[in-house]
N, CA, C and O atoms as a CHARMM CRD file, in Angstrom:
* protein
*
  296
    1    1 MET  N    -58.81000  61.84700 -14.94100 PROA 1      0.00000
    2    1 MET  CA   -58.84800  61.20200 -16.38300 PROA 1      0.00000
    3    1 MET  C    -58.12100  60.98300 -17.34500 PROA 1      0.00000
    4    1 MET  O    -57.58900  61.97000 -17.85400 PROA 1      0.00000
    5    2 LYS  N    -57.79600  59.39300 -18.03300 PROA 2      0.00000
    6    2 LYS  CA   -56.48900  59.51500 -18.86700 PROA 2      0.00000
    7    2 LYS  C    -56.66800  59.89900 -20.40800 PROA 2      0.00000
    8    2 LYS  O    -57.36500  59.07600 -21.00200 PROA 2      0.00000
    9    3 VAL  N    -56.25600  60.83500 -21.10500 PROA 3      0.00000
   10    3 VAL  CA   -56.73300  61.46100 -22.41900 PROA 3      0.00000
   11    3 VAL  C    -55.38300  60.43100 -23.67100 PROA 3      0.00000
   12    3 VAL  O    -54.30500  60.35800 -23.08200 PROA 3      0.00000
   13    4 ALA  N    -55.35100  60.04500 -24.46400 PROA 4      0.00000
   14    4 ALA  CA   -55.12700  60.49400 -25.34800 PROA 4      0.00000
   15    4 ALA  C    -55.38300  61.50300 -26.54400 PROA 4      0.00000
   16    4 ALA  O    -56.26500  61.40200 -27.39600 PROA 4      0.00000
   17    5 LEU  N    -53.87900  63.06700 -26.36200 PROA 5      0.00000
   18    5 LEU  CA   -54.49100  63.84200 -27.45900 PROA 5      0.00000
   19    5 LEU  C    -53.91300  63.58900 -28.96600 PROA 5      0.00000
   20    5 LEU  O    -52.79700  63.07200 -28.90100 PROA 5      0.00000
   21    6 GLN  N    -54.04900  63.65600 -29.37500 PROA 6      0.00000
   22    6 GLN  CA   -53.44500  63.85700 -31.30900 PROA 6      0.00000
   23    6 GLN  C    -53.89700  64.57700 -31.68500 PROA 6      0.00000
   24    6 GLN  O    -55.01800  65.00900 -31.41900 PROA 6      0.00000
   25    7 ILE  N    -52.73300  65.11300 -32.83500 PROA 7      0.00000
   26    7 ILE  CA   -52.84800  66.22800 -33.76100 PROA 7      0.00000
   27    7 ILE  C    -52.41900  65.85400 -35.17400 PROA 7      0.00000
   28    7 ILE  O    -51.31000  66.22700 -35.55500 PROA 7      0.00000
   29    8 THR  N    -53.37700  64.99500 -36.15600 PROA 8      0.00000
   30    8 THR  CA   -52.81000  64.91700 -37.83900 PROA 8      0.00000
   31    8 THR  C    -53.12000  65.52100 -38.44900 PROA 8      0.00000
   32    8 THR  O    -54.28200  65.90500 -38.31600 PROA 8      0.00000
   33    9 LYS  N    -52.51400  65.90400 -39.26800 PROA 9      0.00000
   34    9 LYS  CA   -52.93700  66.56600 -40.61200 PROA 9      0.00000
   35    9 LYS  C    -52.38800  65.61000 -41.91500 PROA 9      0.00000
   36    9 LYS  O    -51.38000  64.93900 -42.13200 PROA 9      0.00000
   37   10 ASP  N    -53.15700  65.81200 -42.36900 PROA 10     0.00000
   38   10 ASP  CA   -53.73000  65.32800 -44.15300 PROA 10     0.00000
   39   10 ASP  C    -53.13700  64.44300 -43.89700 PROA 10     0.00000
   40   10 ASP  O    -51.99100  64.20400 -44.28000 PROA 10     0.00000
   41   11 GLY  N    -54.29300  63.33100 -42.70500 PROA 11     0.00000
   42   11 GLY  CA   -53.12300  61.89700 -42.74700 PROA 11     0.00000
   43   11 GLY  C    -51.99600  61.79200 -42.11900 PROA 11     0.00000
   44   11 GLY  O    -51.76500  60.60600 -42.35400 PROA 11     0.00000
   45   12 ILE  N    -51.39200  62.04100 -41.68700 PROA 12     0.00000
   46   12 ILE  CA   -50.13900  61.86200 -40.93100 PROA 12     0.00000
   47   12 ILE  C    -50.12800  62.75500 -39.74800 PROA 12     0.00000
   48   12 ILE  O    -50.43000  63.93100 -39.54200 PROA 12     0.00000
   49   13 SER  N    -49.41900  61.22800 -38.66300 PROA 13     0.00000
   50   13 SER  CA   -49.68100  62.04900 -37.11500 PROA 13     0.00000
   51   13 SER  C    -48.83700  62.91100 -36.71400 PROA 13     0.00000
   52   13 SER  O    -48.01200  62.24900 -36.08600 PROA 13     0.00000
   53   14 LEU  N    -48.54400  63.94700 -36.69100 PROA 14     0.00000
   54   14 LEU  CA   -47.99800  65.40500 -35.66500 PROA 14     0.00000
   55   14 LEU  C    -47.87500  65.07700 -34.67100 PROA 14     0.00000
   56   14 LEU  O    -46.65700  65.17300 -34.51900 PROA 14     0.00000
   57   15 TYR  N    -48.50000  64.51800 -33.27500 PROA 15     0.00000
   58   15 TYR  CA   -48.37900  63.98200 -32.61200 PROA 15     0.00000
   59   15 TYR  C    -49.19300  63.05300 -32.01100 PROA 15     0.00000
   60   15 TYR  O    -50.29800  62.88200 -32.52700 PROA 15     0.00000
   61   16 SER  N    -48.77400  62.14000 -30.62200 PROA 16     0.00000
   62   16 SER  CA   -49.32800  61.01200 -30.33200 PROA 16     0.00000
   63   16 SER  C    -49.84400  60.53700 -28.73600 PROA 16     0.00000
   64   16 SER  O    -49.94500  59.36300 -28.37900 PROA 16     0.00000
   65   17 GLY  N    -50.04300  61.34000 -28.16400 PROA 17     0.00000
   66   17 GLY  CA   -49.68900  61.27100 -26.88100 PROA 17     0.00000
   67   17 GLY  C    -50.35800  61.38300 -24.73100 PROA 17     0.00000
   68   17 GLY  O    -50.84000  62.31600 -24.08700 PROA 17     0.00000
   69   18 ALA  N    -50.07900  60.20500 -24.42500 PROA 18     0.00000
   70   18 ALA  CA   -51.32900  59.77300 -22.87500 PROA 18     0.00000
   71   18 ALA  C    -50.91300  61.04600 -22.48400 PROA 18     0.00000
   72   18 ALA  O    -50.11400  61.85700 -22.95200 PROA 18     0.00000
   73   19 HSD  N    -51.70300  61.02200 -21.43800 PROA 19     0.00000
   74   19 HSD  CA   -52.25100  62.63100 -20.66800 PROA 19     0.00000
   75   19 HSD  C    -53.42000  61.54500 -19.32800 PROA 19     0.00000
   76   19 HSD  O    -54.26300  60.65400 -19.42700 PROA 19     0.00000
   77   20 GLU  N    -52.86000  62.22900 -18.35000 PROA 20     0.00000
   78   20 GLU  CA   -53.78600  62.64500 -16.84200 PROA 20     0.00000
   79   20 GLU  C    -54.24400  64.09300 -17.10900 PROA 20     0.00000
   80   20 GLU  O    -53.60600  65.10500 -16.82000 PROA 20     0.00000
   81   21 VAL  N    -56.08300  63.99700 -18.02000 PROA 21     0.00000
   82   21 VAL  CA   -56.33500  65.77500 -16.74800 PROA 21     0.00000
   83   21 VAL  C    -57.50100  65.18700 -16.44900 PROA 21     0.00000
   84   21 VAL  O    -58.28700  64.28400 -16.73800 PROA 21     0.00000
   85   22 SER  N    -57.11600  66.69300 -15.27900 PROA 22     0.00000
   86   22 SER  CA   -58.37400  66.04300 -14.73200 PROA 22     0.00000
   87   22 SER  C    -58.90500  67.54900 -13.95500 PROA 22     0.00000
   88   22 SER  O    -59.55600  67.55400 -12.91000 PROA 22     0.00000
   89   23 ASP  N    -58.33900  69.20000 -14.94700 PROA 23     0.00000
   90   23 ASP  CA   -59.02700  70.26800 -15.03100 PROA 23     0.00000
   91   23 ASP  C    -58.60500  71.15400 -16.41900 PROA 23     0.00000
   92   23 ASP  O    -58.20200  70.73200 -17.50300 PROA 23     0.00000
   93   24 ALA  N    -58.80100  72.24900 -16.06000 PROA 24     0.00000
   94   24 ALA  CA   -58.10400  73.18100 -17.19400 PROA 24     0.00000
   95   24 ALA  C    -56.13500  72.75900 -16.83100 PROA 24     0.00000
   96   24 ALA  O    -55.32400  72.18400 -17.55800 PROA 24     0.00000
   97   25 ASP  N    -55.98800  73.28300 -15.59400 PROA 25     0.00000
   98   25 ASP  CA   -54.58700  73.68600 -15.70000 PROA 25     0.00000
   99   25 ASP  C    -54.38800  72.13000 -16.76600 PROA 25     0.00000
  100   25 ASP  O    -54.29100  72.27400 -17.98500 PROA 25     0.00000
  101   26 SER  N    -54.34900  70.80100 -16.17200 PROA 26     0.00000
  102   26 SER  CA   -54.30700  69.74100 -16.53600 PROA 26     0.00000
  103   26 SER  C    -53.76100  69.69000 -18.23400 PROA 26     0.00000
  104   26 SER  O    -52.68400  69.44200 -18.77700 PROA 26     0.00000
  105   27 PHE  N    -55.32000  70.11800 -18.77500 PROA 27     0.00000
  106   27 PHE  CA   -55.26000  69.71700 -19.84700 PROA 27     0.00000
  107   27 PHE  C    -53.81900  71.29600 -20.76600 PROA 27     0.00000
  108   27 PHE  O    -53.11100  71.32900 -21.77200 PROA 27     0.00000
  109   28 GLY  N    -54.12000  72.23700 -19.62500 PROA 28     0.00000
  110   28 GLY  CA   -53.51500  72.89300 -21.09700 PROA 28     0.00000
  111   28 GLY  C    -52.00800  72.05500 -20.16700 PROA 28     0.00000
  112   28 GLY  O    -52.71900  71.22800 -19.59700 PROA 28     0.00000
  113   29 LYS  N    -50.92500  71.79500 -19.78100 PROA 29     0.00000
  114   29 LYS  CA   -50.65300  71.28200 -19.28600 PROA 29     0.00000
  115   29 LYS  C    -50.03700  70.05200 -20.56800 PROA 29     0.00000
  116   29 LYS  O    -48.92700  69.68300 -20.95000 PROA 29     0.00000
  117   30 ALA  N    -51.28300  69.76800 -20.86600 PROA 30     0.00000
  118   30 ALA  CA   -51.15700  68.51500 -22.19200 PROA 30     0.00000
  119   30 ALA  C    -50.52900  69.45500 -23.50600 PROA 30     0.00000
  120   30 ALA  O    -49.49300  69.19000 -24.11500 PROA 30     0.00000
  121   31 CYS  N    -51.19900  70.30900 -23.69800 PROA 31     0.00000
  122   31 CYS  CA   -51.38900  71.25200 -24.52700 PROA 31     0.00000
  123   31 CYS  C    -49.42900  71.67000 -25.32000 PROA 31     0.00000
  124   31 CYS  O    -48.49100  71.50900 -26.10100 PROA 31     0.00000
  125   32 ALA  N    -50.01800  72.19800 -24.35600 PROA 32     0.00000
  126   32 ALA  CA   -48.25200  72.49200 -23.78300 PROA 32     0.00000
  127   32 ALA  C    -46.53900  71.13200 -23.94800 PROA 32     0.00000
  128   32 ALA  O    -45.31900  71.21000 -24.09900 PROA 32     0.00000
  129   33 GLU  N    -47.34800  70.33100 -23.82300 PROA 33     0.00000
  130   33 GLU  CA   -46.40400  69.19500 -24.25400 PROA 33     0.00000
  131   33 GLU  C    -46.29700  69.13300 -25.28200 PROA 33     0.00000
  132   33 GLU  O    -45.21300  69.29300 -25.84300 PROA 33     0.00000
  133   34 ALA  N    -47.92100  68.75700 -26.17200 PROA 34     0.00000
  134   34 ALA  CA   -48.12700  68.77600 -27.51900 PROA 34     0.00000
  135   34 ALA  C    -47.21900  70.22500 -28.25200 PROA 34     0.00000
  136   34 ALA  O    -47.23200  70.29900 -29.48100 PROA 34     0.00000
  137   35 TRP  N    -46.76700  70.88100 -27.77000 PROA 35     0.00000
  138   35 TRP  CA   -46.05100  71.98900 -28.80700 PROA 35     0.00000
  139   35 TRP  C    -44.99400  71.68100 -28.25100 PROA 35     0.00000
  140   35 TRP  O    -44.51000  70.88700 -29.05800 PROA 35     0.00000
  141   36 TYR  N    -44.14500  71.78000 -27.24100 PROA 36     0.00000
  142   36 TYR  CA   -42.98400  71.67900 -27.64700 PROA 36     0.00000
  143   36 TYR  C    -42.42500  70.32600 -28.37500 PROA 36     0.00000
  144   36 TYR  O    -41.34900  70.20100 -28.95900 PROA 36     0.00000
  145   37 GLY  N    -43.21700  69.56800 -28.22700 PROA 37     0.00000
  146   37 GLY  CA   -43.05100  68.11400 -29.18500 PROA 37     0.00000
  147   37 GLY  C    -42.61200  68.58900 -30.29900 PROA 37     0.00000
  148   37 GLY  O    -41.53500  68.42600 -30.87300 PROA 37     0.00000
  149   38 LEU  N    -44.09700  69.56200 -30.72600 PROA 38     0.00000
  150   38 LEU  CA   -43.66500  69.64000 -32.44300 PROA 38     0.00000
  151   38 LEU  C    -42.38800  70.25500 -32.10500 PROA 38     0.00000
  152   38 LEU  O    -41.34900  69.60900 -32.24500 PROA 38     0.00000
  153   39 SER  N    -42.38100  71.71200 -31.57900 PROA 39     0.00000
  154   39 SER  CA   -41.05300  72.95700 -31.30500 PROA 39     0.00000
  155   39 SER  C    -39.97400  71.54500 -31.72800 PROA 39     0.00000
  156   39 SER  O    -39.47800  71.45500 -32.85100 PROA 39     0.00000
  157   40 ARG  N    -39.70400  70.39600 -30.51300 PROA 40     0.00000
  158   40 ARG  CA   -38.26000  69.98300 -30.33700 PROA 40     0.00000
  159   40 ARG  C    -38.33900  68.56800 -31.83800 PROA 40     0.00000
  160   40 ARG  O    -37.60400  67.66700 -32.24400 PROA 40     0.00000
  161   41 ALA  N    -38.92200  68.81700 -31.99200 PROA 41     0.00000
  162   41 ALA  CA   -39.00600  67.62200 -33.69800 PROA 41     0.00000
  163   41 ALA  C    -39.02700  68.83300 -34.82300 PROA 41     0.00000
  164   41 ALA  O    -38.34300  68.59400 -35.81800 PROA 41     0.00000
  165   42 GLN  N    -39.79500  70.23900 -34.79800 PROA 42     0.00000
  166   42 GLN  CA   -38.91300  71.12400 -35.43700 PROA 42     0.00000
  167   42 GLN  C    -36.91700  71.03600 -35.90900 PROA 42     0.00000
  168   42 GLN  O    -36.13200  70.73900 -36.81000 PROA 42     0.00000
  169   43 MET  N    -37.03100  71.62100 -34.30300 PROA 43     0.00000
  170   43 MET  CA   -35.31000  71.68200 -34.99900 PROA 43     0.00000
  171   43 MET  C    -34.40500  70.27500 -35.08100 PROA 43     0.00000
  172   43 MET  O    -33.36000  70.21400 -35.72900 PROA 43     0.00000
  173   44 GLU  N    -34.97100  69.14000 -34.31700 PROA 44     0.00000
  174   44 GLU  CA   -34.51900  68.79600 -34.29900 PROA 44     0.00000
  175   44 GLU  C    -34.15500  68.12400 -36.96800 PROA 44     0.00000
  176   44 GLU  O    -33.47800  67.32600 -37.61600 PROA 44     0.00000
  177   45 HSD  N    -35.13400  69.15700 -37.20500 PROA 45     0.00000
  178   45 HSD  CA   -35.53000  69.03100 -38.66000 PROA 45     0.00000
  179   45 HSD  C    -34.05700  70.07400 -39.08700 PROA 45     0.00000
  180   45 HSD  O    -33.72200  70.63200 -40.13300 PROA 45     0.00000
  181   46 GLU  N    -33.78400  70.03700 -38.48500 PROA 46     0.00000
  182   46 GLU  CA   -32.93600  72.20900 -39.24400 PROA 46     0.00000
  183   46 GLU  C    -32.35000  72.09900 -39.86500 PROA 46     0.00000
  184   46 GLU  O    -32.33400  70.98300 -40.38500 PROA 46     0.00000
  185   47 SER  N    -31.39900  73.10000 -40.34100 PROA 47     0.00000
  186   47 SER  CA   -30.17000  72.36000 -41.41000 PROA 47     0.00000
  187   47 SER  C    -29.38300  73.14100 -40.77800 PROA 47     0.00000
  188   47 SER  O    -28.29000  72.81700 -41.24400 PROA 47     0.00000
  189   48 SER  N    -29.02100  74.71200 -39.33300 PROA 48     0.00000
  190   48 SER  CA   -28.33400  75.20300 -39.27700 PROA 48     0.00000
  191   48 SER  C    -29.77200  76.25200 -38.36800 PROA 48     0.00000
  192   48 SER  O    -30.95200  76.54200 -38.56500 PROA 48     0.00000
  193   49 ILE  N    -28.40700  76.56500 -37.07300 PROA 49     0.00000
  194   49 ILE  CA   -28.90100  77.07400 -35.96900 PROA 49     0.00000
  195   49 ILE  C    -29.66800  78.27000 -36.64400 PROA 49     0.00000
  196   49 ILE  O    -30.85100  78.44100 -36.35200 PROA 49     0.00000
  197   50 GLY  N    -28.96700  79.19100 -37.63100 PROA 50     0.00000
  198   50 GLY  CA   -30.42900  80.04700 -38.60900 PROA 50     0.00000
  199   50 GLY  C    -31.06400  79.53500 -39.24000 PROA 50     0.00000
  200   50 GLY  O    -32.08000  80.17300 -39.51800 PROA 50     0.00000
  201   51 ALA  N    -30.98900  78.61400 -39.65500 PROA 51     0.00000
  202   51 ALA  CA   -33.04400  78.85200 -40.16500 PROA 51     0.00000
  203   51 ALA  C    -33.73800  78.81600 -39.10500 PROA 51     0.00000
  204   51 ALA  O    -34.80400  79.42900 -39.15900 PROA 51     0.00000
  205   52 LEU  N    -33.30900  77.95000 -37.51800 PROA 52     0.00000
  206   52 LEU  CA   -33.99600  77.19900 -37.01100 PROA 52     0.00000
  207   52 LEU  C    -34.60500  78.68400 -36.43700 PROA 52     0.00000
  208   52 LEU  O    -35.80300  78.90700 -36.25700 PROA 52     0.00000
  209   53 MET  N    -33.28200  79.82900 -36.14600 PROA 53     0.00000
  210   53 MET  CA   -34.40800  80.89100 -36.05900 PROA 53     0.00000
  211   53 MET  C    -35.12100  81.29700 -36.87300 PROA 53     0.00000
  212   53 MET  O    -36.30300  81.36300 -36.53600 PROA 53     0.00000
  213   54 GLU  N    -34.81600  81.68000 -38.07000 PROA 54     0.00000
  214   54 GLU  CA   -35.95100  82.09000 -38.94100 PROA 54     0.00000
  215   54 GLU  C    -37.50300  81.52300 -38.61800 PROA 54     0.00000
  216   54 GLU  O    -38.31400  82.21800 -38.00600 PROA 54     0.00000
  217   55 HSD  N    -37.76800  80.35000 -39.04300 PROA 55     0.00000
  218   55 HSD  CA   -38.63000  79.13300 -38.38100 PROA 55     0.00000
  219   55 HSD  C    -38.91100  78.96100 -36.87000 PROA 55     0.00000
  220   55 HSD  O    -39.97000  78.40800 -37.16800 PROA 55     0.00000
  221   56 LEU  N    -38.91900  78.94500 -36.06700 PROA 56     0.00000
  222   56 LEU  CA   -39.14400  79.23300 -34.53100 PROA 56     0.00000
  223   56 LEU  C    -40.32100  80.03200 -33.69500 PROA 56     0.00000
  224   56 LEU  O    -40.93700  79.91400 -32.63600 PROA 56     0.00000
  225   57 ASP  N    -40.28600  80.47100 -34.25700 PROA 57     0.00000
  226   57 ASP  CA   -42.04500  81.34800 -34.23200 PROA 57     0.00000
  227   57 ASP  C    -43.23100  80.76600 -35.02600 PROA 57     0.00000
  228   57 ASP  O    -44.12200  80.10600 -34.49100 PROA 57     0.00000
  229   58 ALA  N    -43.18000  81.04500 -36.28800 PROA 58     0.00000
  230   58 ALA  CA   -44.35000  80.90400 -37.13800 PROA 58     0.00000
  231   58 ALA  C    -43.99700  78.74100 -36.94100 PROA 58     0.00000
  232   58 ALA  O    -45.04600  78.12600 -37.13600 PROA 58     0.00000
  233   59 GLY  N    -43.06800  78.03400 -36.69900 PROA 59     0.00000
  234   59 GLY  CA   -42.74100  76.94700 -37.78200 PROA 59     0.00000
  235   59 GLY  C    -44.16800  75.74000 -36.53100 PROA 59     0.00000
  236   59 GLY  O    -44.93000  74.80300 -36.76600 PROA 59     0.00000
  237   60 VAL  N    -43.87000  76.39500 -35.54400 PROA 60     0.00000
  238   60 VAL  CA   -45.61700  75.54000 -34.88800 PROA 60     0.00000
  239   60 VAL  C    -46.89100  75.98600 -35.16200 PROA 60     0.00000
  240   60 VAL  O    -47.80400  75.16800 -35.27000 PROA 60     0.00000
  241   61 LEU  N    -47.15200  77.60000 -35.33500 PROA 61     0.00000
  242   61 LEU  CA   -48.61200  77.08700 -35.84200 PROA 61     0.00000
  243   61 LEU  C    -49.06700  76.91600 -37.59500 PROA 61     0.00000
  244   61 LEU  O    -50.15900  76.74400 -38.13500 PROA 61     0.00000
  245   62 ALA  N    -47.38400  77.08500 -38.24800 PROA 62     0.00000
  246   62 ALA  CA   -47.87200  76.57600 -39.26200 PROA 62     0.00000
  247   62 ALA  C    -48.30500  75.08300 -39.38300 PROA 62     0.00000
  248   62 ALA  O    -49.32500  74.81800 -40.01900 PROA 62     0.00000
  249   63 GLN  N    -47.42300  73.90300 -38.68000 PROA 63     0.00000
  250   63 GLN  CA   -48.11300  72.82500 -38.24300 PROA 63     0.00000
  251   63 GLN  C    -49.16600  72.57200 -38.82300 PROA 63     0.00000
  252   63 GLN  O    -49.40400  72.23000 -39.98100 PROA 63     0.00000
  253   64 LEU  N    -50.12900  72.85800 -37.49000 PROA 64     0.00000
  254   64 LEU  CA   -51.23000  72.94900 -37.00800 PROA 64     0.00000
  255   64 LEU  C    -52.01300  74.14500 -37.30900 PROA 64     0.00000
  256   64 LEU  O    -53.08900  74.41100 -36.77300 PROA 64     0.00000
  257   65 GLU  N    -51.47600  74.79100 -38.11600 PROA 65     0.00000
  258   65 GLU  CA   -52.58400  75.59300 -39.81100 PROA 65     0.00000
  259   65 GLU  C    -53.34100  74.34700 -40.22400 PROA 65     0.00000
  260   65 GLU  O    -52.66200  73.59700 -40.92600 PROA 65     0.00000
  261   66 GLY  N    -54.69600  73.89300 -39.94400 PROA 66     0.00000
  262   66 GLY  CA   -55.67500  73.26100 -41.05800 PROA 66     0.00000
  263   66 GLY  C    -55.05800  71.66300 -40.60500 PROA 66     0.00000
  264   66 GLY  O    -54.74200  70.86500 -41.48800 PROA 66     0.00000
  265   67 ALA  N    -54.90300  71.22800 -38.75500 PROA 67     0.00000
  266   67 ALA  CA   -54.53200  70.02900 -38.55900 PROA 67     0.00000
  267   67 ALA  C    -55.97300  69.46300 -38.09300 PROA 67     0.00000
  268   67 ALA  O    -56.90200  69.62300 -38.88400 PROA 67     0.00000
  269   68 HSD  N    -56.21600  68.82800 -36.89800 PROA 68     0.00000
  270   68 HSD  CA   -56.99700  67.62400 -36.66200 PROA 68     0.00000
  271   68 HSD  C    -56.47500  67.91900 -34.83000 PROA 68     0.00000
  272   68 HSD  O    -55.31300  67.53600 -34.68900 PROA 68     0.00000
  273   69 ILE  N    -56.69300  68.12400 -34.34900 PROA 69     0.00000
  274   69 ILE  CA   -56.68600  67.51400 -32.82900 PROA 69     0.00000
  275   69 ILE  C    -57.79100  66.88700 -32.12800 PROA 69     0.00000
  276   69 ILE  O    -58.89300  67.25600 -31.72200 PROA 69     0.00000
  277   70 SER  N    -56.95500  65.55300 -32.12700 PROA 70     0.00000
  278   70 SER  CA   -58.46700  64.80100 -30.78700 PROA 70     0.00000
  279   70 SER  C    -58.53500  64.71100 -29.81700 PROA 70     0.00000
  280   70 SER  O    -57.35500  64.72400 -29.46800 PROA 70     0.00000
  281   71 ILE  N    -59.27000  64.58700 -28.74100 PROA 71     0.00000
  282   71 ILE  CA   -59.65000  63.75400 -27.87300 PROA 71     0.00000
  283   71 ILE  C    -59.72800  61.82500 -27.12500 PROA 71     0.00000
  284   71 ILE  O    -58.89600  62.10700 -26.26300 PROA 71     0.00000
  285   72 TYR  N    -59.78400  61.55300 -27.07200 PROA 72     0.00000
  286   72 TYR  CA   -60.17200  60.08600 -26.74900 PROA 72     0.00000
  287   72 TYR  C    -59.81200  60.37800 -25.77100 PROA 72     0.00000
  288   72 TYR  O    -59.15000  61.36800 -25.46000 PROA 72     0.00000
  289   73 ARG  N    -60.30400  59.33000 -24.98000 PROA 73     0.00000
  290   73 ARG  CA   -60.50400  59.25300 -23.69000 PROA 73     0.00000
  291   73 ARG  C    -59.81400  57.44700 -23.53500 PROA 73     0.00000
  292   73 ARG  O    -59.89400  56.81400 -24.58700 PROA 73     0.00000
  293   74 ALA  N    -59.51500  57.08200 -22.95600 PROA 74     0.00000
  294   74 ALA  CA   -57.48300  55.66900 -22.36400 PROA 74     0.00000
  295   74 ALA  C    -57.74700  54.64400 -21.78400 PROA 74     0.00000
  296   74 ALA  O    -56.84600  53.87700 -21.44600 PROA 74     0.00000
């Protein structure tokens, strides 16, 4: 089934994507793609490689803390 995965925090969209989900493995891949997208966005906004290395481990978790994750049939 085609689903829309959306992650929002404080009314701001952090991630939105459509995925084909048929089992636990494909759902895991959809969540991994969302994680990768958040990581990539963080990398693009860091001022230097040093800053990136300091924030890389906790950056996505900090973004997801208090976030709302929604799944809708697309």
